[in-house]
C-alpha positions, 0 to 999 in steps of 0.5 A: 500499499502506497504511503503517498497522500491522495491528490485533489482528484482522488479526494474529489472521487471519494467525496462524489461517492459519499455525496451519492450516498447522501453523506454530505458532511463526510463528503465535505471532510473529503473536499477539505482535505482535497483543498489542503492538497490543491486550492486551485482544483475547481471540481472541489468547489463544485462539490463544496457548493453541492454539499453545503446546499444540502446541509443548509450552509448558506454562508459558506456556499456563497463564498465557494460560489463566488470563486466559481464565478470569479476564479481569477480574483484573489479576493474570493479565495482570501474570503474563504480562508478568512472565514475559516481562520475566524473559527481558529481553523487555520489548517483549512484556511491556509490553502486558500490564503496561500492561493490568494497571496500567490495571485496578489503578492503585494497585498499586505492584508493577505500577507498578514493573515498568511503569516497568522496561519503559518504561525498557528501551524508553529512555523514562526520563521515562515510567518516572519518571512512572509510578512517582513517584506512589508516592514516599512508598512504604515499599518500599525498592526503589521509593525506590531506583529513583526515585533511580536514575531521577532520576540518568538524567534528570539530576535529581541535586539531593537524590539524594545525601541521599536515598540516605544516608537510605535507607542508614540506614533498611535494617536491617543483616541478611543479608536486606537485603544486596541492598538495601544493594548497590543503594544503593551501586550508585546512589550510585556512579552519582551520583558518576560523573555528578557527575564528568562535570558535564555528561554528553552523551546518548551511550553512552560517557558513560552506560555509564560513568555506569551501570556504571564501564564501558569501551567499545572501540568507538562507532558513528555519525558522522551524526545519523541513525546515532546516533539508531538505536542511540545510539552502540551497534551494531545488526548487525555482521559483522567482518573479521579487521582489525576484530577485530585493531584491537579487540584491540590497543586493548584492550591499549593501554587496559590499558597506560594504565590500569596494568592489563597482565595477568600471567595470561590466562584465557578462558571455555571456548568456541571463540570466547573461546579464539580471542580469548584465544590471540591476546591471549596471543601479543601479551602473551606469556602462555599462556591457560587456561579460567577456573575457580573455583580461579583466583578469587584470581589477581591481575593477570589478564584474563578473556576471553569472546567474548560477555558472556552467557557470564558468566551461567551458574552455572559462572562465578558466582564472577566476580560478585565482583571481585578485585584487578587482575582485568579482565573483558573481553567482546568483544561484549555484546547491549544488549537483554539484561539480564546478571547481571554487566556486564563491566569492559571491552566491545568492542562493544555490539550486537544481533547480531555475526558473527565472521569465522571463524564462517561464514554471512556473506552476500556476492554472488558475482561469479562467479555473476551476483550470486548471494548466497552464504554464507561457510564456517566456518573450521574451523582450530584456534584457535591457528592462527586466533589466530596471524593475529589477533595483531600484533607491534606495535600502537599507538593507533588514531586512531578510539580516541584519544578514548575512551582520553582519556576513560577515562584522564581518568576512570580513578579512577572506572572499575569496575576501579579502584574496589575499594570494592565488590567486587561486579560489578553487573548490566547493565540494558537501560534507558538514557537514551541512545536506541535501537530494537528490531528484531524 
C-alpha cells in the first residue's frame, strides 16, 4: 500500500461517492482534505457548493460560489480562508490564503493573515519571512506583529525601541485603544523573555513569555513525546486521582504565590461546579456561580472546567482583571484561539475526558476483550466533589520544578502584574512545536 497522500482528484472521487450516498458532511471532509492538497482544483468547489446546499450552509456556499464565478480574483479565495481562520481553523484556511497571496503578492492584508496561519501551524520563521517584506508598512498592526514575531524567534535586539516608537506614533483616542493594548502586550512579552534570558523551546517557558500564564501539568519525558506536542497534551482521559492531584497542586501554587482565595466562584456548568465544590471543601469556602455583580470582589478564585467557557458574552466582564482575582481553567484546547487567556491552566490538550463524564473506552476482561464505554456518573456534583477533595495535600514531586519556576518569576506572572488590567487573548501560534490531528 502506498504511503503517498491522495491528490485532489482522488479526494474529489471519494467525496462524490459519499455525496451519492447522501453523506454530505463526510463528503465535505473529503473536499477539505482535497483543498489542503490543491486549492486551485475547481471540481472541489463545485462539490463543496452541492454539499453545502444540502446541509443548509448558505454562508459558506456563497463563498465557494463566488470563486466559481470569479476564479481569477484573489479576493474570493482570501474570503474563504479568512472565514475559516475566524473559527481558528488555520489548517483549512491556509491553502486558500496562500492561493490569494500567490495571485496578489503585494497585498499586505493577505500577507498578514497568511503569516498568522503559518504561525498557528508553529512555523514562526515562515510567518516572519512572509510579513517582513512589509516592514516599512504604515499599518501599525503589521509593525506590531513583526515585533511580536521577532520575540517568538528570539530576535529581541531593537524590539524595545521599536515598541516605544510605535507607542508614540499611535494617536491617543478611543479608536486606537486596541492598538495601544497590543503594543503593551508585546512589550510585556519582551520583558518576560528578557527575564528568562535564555528561554528553552518548551511550553512552560513560552506560555509564560506569551501570556504570563501558569501551567500545572507538562507532558513528555522523551524526545519523541515532546516533538508531538511540545510539552502539551494531545488526548487525555483522566482518573479521579489525576484530577485530585491537579487541584491540590493548584492550591499549593496559590499558597506559594500569596493568592489563597477568600471567595470562590465557578462558571455555571456541571463540570465546573464539581471542580469548584471540591476546591471549596479543601479551602473551607462555599462556591457560587460567578456573575457580573461579583466583578469587584477581591481575593477570589474563578473556576472553569474548560477555558472556552470564558468566550461567551455572559462572561465578557472577566476580560478585565481585578486585584487578587485568579481565573483558573482546568483544561484549555491549545488549537483554539480564546478571547481570554486564563491566569492558570491545568492542562493544555486537544481533547480531554473527566472521570465522571462517561464514554471512556475500555477492554472488558469478562467479555472476551470486548470494548465497552464507561457509564456517566450521575451523582450530584457535591457527592463527586466530596470524593475529589483531599483533607491534606503537599507538593507533588512532578510539580516541584514547575512550582520553583513560577515562584522564581512570580513578579512577571499576569496575576501579579496589575499594570494592565486587561486579560489578553490566547493564540494558537507558538514557537513550541506541535501537530494537528484531524
